[in-house]
C-alpha positions as CSV (number, residue, x, y, z in Angstrom):
1,M,0.0,0.0,0.0
2,R,1.3,3.4,-0.9
3,P,-1.0,6.0,0.7
4,R,1.5,8.9,0.2
5,A,2.3,7.9,-3.4
6,A,0.7,9.2,-6.7
7,L,0.6,7.0,-9.7
8,V,1.6,9.0,-12.8
9,L,0.6,7.8,-16.3
10,G,3.2,9.6,-18.4
11,T,7.0,9.8,-18.4
12,S,9.6,11.0,-15.9
13,A,10.5,13.6,-18.5
14,N,8.0,16.0,-17.0
15,G,10.2,17.0,-14.1
16,E,7.9,19.9,-13.1
17,L,5.0,17.5,-12.6
18,L,7.1,15.2,-10.4
19,E,8.5,18.2,-8.4
20,C,4.9,19.4,-7.8
21,L,3.9,16.0,-6.4
22,F,7.0,15.9,-4.1
23,Q,6.1,19.4,-2.9
24,V,2.7,18.3,-1.7
25,G,4.2,15.3,0.0
26,L,3.4,12.6,-2.6
27,T,6.0,10.3,-4.1
28,P,5.5,9.8,-7.8
29,V,5.3,6.3,-9.2
30,V,5.7,6.7,-12.9
31,R,4.3,4.2,-15.5
32,N,4.6,5.0,-19.2
33,T,1.9,2.7,-20.6
34,M,-1.8,2.3,-19.7
35,D,-1.2,-1.5,-19.1
36,R,1.6,-0.8,-16.6
37,A,-0.4,1.9,-14.8
38,L,-3.5,-0.4,-14.5
39,D,-1.3,-3.2,-13.2
40,A,0.1,-0.9,-10.6
41,L,-3.5,0.0,-9.5
42,R,-4.3,-3.7,-9.2
43,H,-1.4,-4.3,-6.8
44,D,-1.2,-1.0,-4.8
45,R,-3.4,1.8,-3.5
46,F,-2.5,5.4,-4.3
47,A,-3.4,8.7,-2.9
48,A,-4.1,10.0,-6.4
49,V,-3.7,9.0,-10.1
50,V,-2.3,11.7,-12.5
51,V,-2.7,11.2,-16.2
52,D,-0.2,13.5,-17.9
53,R,-1.8,14.1,-21.3
54,T,1.0,16.5,-22.2
55,V,3.4,13.6,-22.7
56,A,1.3,10.4,-22.6
57,D,-0.2,9.1,-25.8
58,V,-3.1,7.3,-24.2
59,D,-6.9,7.0,-24.6
60,T,-7.8,9.0,-21.5
61,L,-11.4,7.8,-21.5
62,E,-10.4,4.1,-21.7
63,F,-7.8,4.6,-18.9
64,I,-10.2,6.3,-16.6
65,L,-12.9,3.7,-17.0
66,N,-10.4,0.9,-16.4
67,A,-8.9,2.7,-13.4
68,R,-12.4,3.2,-11.9
69,D,-13.0,-0.6,-12.3
70,E,-9.8,-1.2,-10.3
71,D,-10.3,1.5,-7.6
72,E,-13.4,3.8,-7.6
73,S,-12.3,5.8,-4.6
74,T,-8.9,7.2,-5.7
75,A,-8.9,10.6,-7.2
76,V,-8.0,10.7,-10.9
77,L,-6.5,14.0,-12.1
78,V,-6.0,14.6,-15.8
79,L,-3.3,17.2,-16.7
80,G,-3.7,18.6,-20.2
81,E,-5.7,20.6,-22.6
82,R,-9.4,21.2,-22.7
83,V,-11.6,18.2,-23.4
84,E,-14.1,18.3,-26.2
85,S,-15.4,14.7,-26.0
86,P,-18.9,14.6,-24.5
87,A,-18.0,11.2,-22.9
88,L,-14.9,12.7,-21.2
89,K,-16.9,15.7,-20.0
90,A,-19.4,13.4,-18.4
91,L,-16.6,11.6,-16.6
92,F,-15.1,14.8,-15.3
93,A,-18.5,15.7,-13.8
94,R,-18.3,12.6,-11.6
95,R,-16.8,12.6,-8.2
96,N,-13.0,12.0,-7.9
97,T,-12.2,12.8,-11.6
98,T,-10.8,16.2,-12.3
99,L,-9.3,17.9,-15.4
100,V,-6.6,20.3,-14.5
101,S,-5.2,22.7,-17.2
102,G,-1.8,23.3,-15.6
103,L,0.6,22.5,-12.8
104,A,-0.6,25.4,-10.6
105,E,-4.2,24.1,-10.7
106,L,-2.9,20.6,-10.0
107,I,-1.2,21.8,-6.9
108,E,-4.3,23.6,-5.7
109,V,-6.4,20.4,-6.1
110,L,-3.8,18.3,-4.4
111,Q,-3.4,20.8,-1.6
112,A,-7.2,20.9,-1.0
113,A,-7.3,17.1,-0.8
114,S,-4.2,16.6,1.4
115,G,-4.3,19.6,3.7
116,T,-0.8,20.6,2.5
117,K,0.1,24.2,1.6
118,V,2.9,24.7,-0.9
119,D,4.8,28.0,-1.2
120,L,5.5,28.1,-4.9
121,R,8.2,30.7,-4.5
122,S,10.3,28.6,-2.1
123,G,9.1,25.1,-3.1
124,R,8.6,24.3,0.6
125,S,5.5,22.6,1.9
126,R,3.9,22.6,5.3
127,H,0.9,20.8,6.6
128,R,-2.1,22.7,7.7
129,M,-4.2,21.8,10.7
130,R,-7.7,20.6,9.6
131,E,-10.6,21.7,11.7
132,P,-12.6,18.9,13.1
133,N,-15.9,18.2,11.5
134,G,-18.5,19.3,13.8
């Protein structure tokens, strides 16, 4: 189990993405094919799954549907350009599936989910205290 790891479908060539994940306290586990990423989901649990559409040549819809079959509860974040496909738009309307247009937005989403605040100027992260539900 890797609760503080993020599965990345893409390549390690996107160093900025990997650095962003480290900054919010997540260790990136990179898989460069859909089959390898799905295999990782079958064997481990992750805090998040990031599909890097800027470098990955993958059918995003097919991957998300297969990933949801493996683990419905893990957040799937798709980094890339706008989506025009009606099927993909419907998926992004569902819980735990988010399209992010850039790394700053990715950090915001991950910070909100993890309770970690990243100072983009310094690259340092610090954990915020969450208020009890009440």
